[in-house]
C-alpha atoms as one frame of an Amber mdcrd trajectory, in Angstrom:
protein
  65.632  77.823 174.082  64.717  74.227 173.191  66.743  71.160 174.170  67.161
  67.705 172.670  68.048  64.812 174.959  69.402  61.406 174.021  70.630  59.234
 176.861  73.007  61.246 179.018  73.564  63.933 176.373  71.471  67.121 176.420
  71.846  69.518 173.474  70.643  73.101 173.378  69.638  74.283 169.902  67.902
  77.134 168.112  66.095  77.553 164.808  65.338  80.491 162.519  63.654  80.764
 159.145  62.119  78.176 156.857  63.015  76.241 153.756  65.570  73.500 153.114
  67.430  72.742 156.370  70.852  74.284 157.005  72.748  73.152 160.099  75.306
  75.829 161.018  77.887  75.669 163.802  79.795  78.802 164.855  83.504  79.055
 165.543  85.122  78.913 168.931  86.925  75.575 168.773  85.549  73.124 171.318
  83.580  76.074 172.751  81.425  76.417 169.632  78.094  77.678 170.971  74.997
  79.653 169.949  76.093  82.798 171.808  79.106  83.119 169.464  76.958  84.141
 166.481  76.782  87.918 167.115  80.564  88.212 166.725  80.951  85.704 163.866
  82.486  86.905 160.613  79.147  85.964 158.992  76.159  85.575 161.312  74.605
  82.690 159.410  71.476  82.587 161.553  70.682  86.141 160.474  72.091  86.110
 156.945  70.360  82.959 155.748  67.121  82.781 157.750  65.140  84.168 154.812
  66.483  81.424 152.533  66.742  78.281 154.653  65.580  76.647 157.850  68.666
  77.496 159.903  69.509  75.301 162.880  72.364  75.811 165.323  73.477  74.321
 168.622  75.824  74.473 171.571  78.394  71.704 171.143  78.618  69.193 173.954
  80.371  70.680 176.999  81.281  73.980 175.305  82.350  76.476 177.973  79.593
  79.063 178.316  77.106  76.835 176.509  74.188  74.796 177.805  74.757  71.416
 176.144  76.026  68.694 178.448  77.202  65.107 178.236  80.135  62.809 178.944
  83.525  64.108 177.807  84.127  62.073 174.622  87.861  61.480 175.095  87.967
  58.121 173.313  86.264  59.188 170.082  85.477  62.921 170.083  84.689  63.441
 166.393  82.133  60.642 166.252  80.600  61.860 169.509  80.090  65.348 168.057
  78.648  63.791 164.880  76.294  61.710 167.030  75.008  64.916 168.634  74.612
  66.732 165.306  72.927  63.858 163.498  70.837  63.091 166.575  69.531  66.651
 166.644  68.516  66.446 162.997  66.790  63.112 163.666  64.978  64.742 166.588
  63.743  67.485 164.246  62.594  64.932 161.671  65.171  66.090 159.112  66.747
  63.542 156.796  68.762  65.605 154.298  70.383  68.942 155.049  73.146  71.392
 154.254  75.978  71.910 156.699  78.064  75.065 157.212  80.825  74.974 159.797
  83.153  77.674 161.037  86.620  77.015 162.507  86.321  73.568 164.142  83.272
  73.147 161.906  85.634  72.078 159.131  86.422  69.002 161.232  82.718  68.505
 161.927  81.990  68.752 158.198  84.511  66.067 157.345  83.136  63.639 159.913
  79.498  64.329 158.992  80.198  63.668 155.316  82.008  60.475 156.273  79.286
  59.291 158.637  76.228  60.340 156.642  77.142  60.791 152.966  73.520  60.421
 151.861  72.272  63.067 154.283  74.754  65.931 153.792  73.631  67.465 150.494
  76.379  70.122 150.424  78.888  71.570 152.875  80.479  74.976 153.431  83.865
  75.228 155.168  84.304  78.698 156.680  87.774  79.518 158.050  88.503  75.874
 158.795  91.008  74.736 161.368  93.726  72.376 160.216  97.284  71.199 160.642
 100.013  73.838 160.369 103.410  72.137 159.832 105.430  75.072 161.155 103.387
  75.047 164.393 102.107  71.478 164.568 100.744  71.584 168.115  98.755  74.804
 167.828  95.432  72.926 167.712  96.459  69.411 168.590  98.002  69.014 172.012
  95.522  66.618 173.603  93.820  63.376 172.471  96.233  63.161 169.560  95.420
  59.497 169.011  91.921  60.579 167.918  93.070  63.302 165.504  94.372  62.940
 161.958  97.599  64.869 162.584  98.357  66.234 159.135  95.114  67.647 157.767
  91.599  68.302 159.066  92.075  66.235 162.257  88.764  64.357 161.869  89.239
  62.718 158.451  92.114  61.895 156.116  93.163  63.381 152.803  92.113  60.150
 151.112  88.584  60.565 152.417  88.300  64.123 151.087  89.854  63.038 147.784
  87.093  60.460 147.348  84.196  62.483 148.777  81.750  63.583 146.077  79.687
  65.919 148.292  79.623  69.460 146.845  81.731  71.801 148.996  82.421  75.519
 149.120  85.530  76.694 150.969  85.963  80.166 152.512  89.662  80.344 153.455
  91.386  82.082 156.325  95.020  82.391 157.389  95.585  82.776 161.126  97.505
  80.369 163.391  94.565  78.037 163.982  93.058  78.427 160.481  95.866  77.690
 158.007  95.281  78.797 154.430  96.879  75.601 153.153  94.196  73.416 154.732
  91.479  75.304 152.851  93.466  75.075 149.620  94.003  71.348 150.150  90.298
  70.671 150.761  89.349  72.597 147.635  92.087  70.921 145.573  91.441  67.361
 146.714  87.632  67.199 146.774  86.292  66.498 143.276  83.234  68.761 143.668
  84.736  71.607 145.679  84.875  75.334 144.989  86.884  78.010 146.787  86.251
  81.728 147.190  88.763  84.503 146.710  91.126  85.216 149.589  91.103  87.487
 151.477  87.345  88.021 151.347  86.394  89.747 154.649  87.265  93.268 153.467
  86.158  95.527 151.946  82.508  95.162 152.938  81.361  94.917 149.323  83.604
  91.899 148.753  82.394  90.291 151.969  78.776  90.697 150.860  79.605  89.152
 147.502  81.091  86.187 149.373  77.945  85.868 151.508  75.880  85.905 148.321
  78.114  83.240 146.828  77.409  80.996 149.815  73.695  81.622 149.373  73.823
  80.898 145.635  75.934  77.771 146.141  73.471  76.334 148.623  70.394  77.265
 146.607  71.915  75.594 143.554  72.128  72.320 145.490  68.621  72.200 146.969
  67.314  68.787 145.878  64.743  69.028 143.108  62.087  67.238 145.154  62.503
  69.789 147.944  62.550  72.765 145.579  59.278  71.566 144.048  57.445  71.575
 147.374
């Protein structure tokens, strides 16, 4: 299990496969960590390792994970983006795909904001977001650092003006409101959305997995595809 260290932050990460880089972060909220993959709705490290160079990580200070660093209470979203972009720098990767589950929707927004020329395409899988009828379900602490009516990490205006290709896989549970997924897909000029629900039956789920694969392959930069 390799580690990447930058200053007082130490990040545990794993890799599988080869090809154009795909950074994937599992669900689990602030406890997003590598050990969550076996129970993920789609185990991206297994599903896509024959297509892409898959990279995953324990988020900083995730319970049960092995990444450590200061608690980023003043600016959490930029701190997580620092870790994610720092890991890719450590691996010598400039451009990459990003696929985020649950809190990964927030990570995706901040990565596209911070590094628009590096994130070639993004997949939002069961993204968290603001639920008006239960507004504190995800957002009870550090509210000054969260956009309180959308994805928490970025505003609607940012998504409206973000040209990065996106694919949205919706969900509808208390922490993953369907409306947030619909809003991302409706606002972003180059976004697509899958059918919902898509997890059952198994045949439909596999078609959704294949759609993710096809979406990403369609956006591999020509210079990378030619190598």
